[in-house]
N, C-alpha and C positions, 0 to 999 in steps of 0.2 A: 234688751236687747237677745235676739234668738243667736242661739249658738250655732256656728255652720261645722262644728266638727262633732263625731260618736266616736268614742275609742271602746271598743269592746262592749259595747251598750250603754255606755255612760255618755252623755251629754257634757262636755267641757267646756271651760270657760272659754271665750275667744282671744286668742293670744296678742300680743301688742304686735306682733309680726308674725308670718307665715309666707314661708318660701318651697317652693316646691323644684326639685332637679330631678332631670330625665336623664339616663346613661343607657348604653349599651354594653352588656355583658359580652365579650368576644374571648376568642382564643388566638388572637393576631399574635405572629410572630415574624420575625426578619429572616428571610431567605438567602442564601449565599451571595445572590447578586445585589443586595441591599434592601430590594423589594418585600412589601409585605403582602402576607396572605393570612386566611383565617375565615372564621365564619360568624357571623352573630347568633349567639346562642339565645339572647332574651333581650326584651326591652323594659328597663325596673324603673322605680321612681323613688325617691327620697324627700320626705317632708321634713323641715326644718319650723320648730315652734320656739318663739322667744316671749316670754313676760317680764319686763321692766319692774313689774311687782304685782307681787298676786298674795290675798290671802292663806291663812293657813288651810281652810276648810276647801277652798278651791283645789289647792295643790293635793291636798289628799284625795279629794276626788280623782285628780288625774294618776296619782299615784295606786289608786285601789283598782283603776283600768288596767295600767302597764306593768306595775310592778308587783304589788301584792295579791293579782288573779292566779300565779300559780303555772302559766302557761307560757311559753316562749312565744306562740304565734297568735295572733288575735285578730278580728276586724278591725279595719279602720274606713270610716265614713266621712265624705267631706262634701260640702257645696261647692261646685265650680262651673260657671256660666247659668246658672239657674238650675242646674242637674245635680243629683246625688248620685258619688261615685263611690264605690265601695272597692278595698283593696285588702290582702292580708298582709300583715306586717309583723317585725318584731321592734323591739326598742334598743336603741344605742344608750349612751350614758346621760345621766341627769343631774349634772351641777347645780347648785343653789346657793343662796347667801342668806341667812337668818338675820332681818334687822329690827328693831324696836321702831313701831310705826308711831306711835303718838303717845302722849301722857297718859292716855287710858291702858297703857302697855298691851295693847295688840301689837301682836308679832307679824311680820309680814316677811314672806319671802321673795329677795331681788334676783335680778339677773336669772331668771330660772331657764334653762333652754334644754331641749332634749329631741331627737330626731328619731322618726318612723322610719323604718328601712324595708320595702317590698321583699316579700318573700321570693 
């Protein structure tokens, strides 16, 4: 299966689930008459990745791209509606649980989640 996600030049394993959130950055405030006023500063996106289970080597590839890279901001490319889109992002938390996978003593990471936030 082809990967639909490239983080900092690394093709990564397709997640179990992927969610994209769109939000407005504003400076809204309440006025004395209780009405709202403000400006739209920017429109941003946040990308959520979930892996129910992932091999250590696949997780390491992701960590090499987002954690071990030594940079705060990096490119993220993803396929949406048949076309590639690229955005500059940074990473949030990366929780995971280590689990012994089978009798061959292969370790697997479970419940790995992380999000990429548009700069």
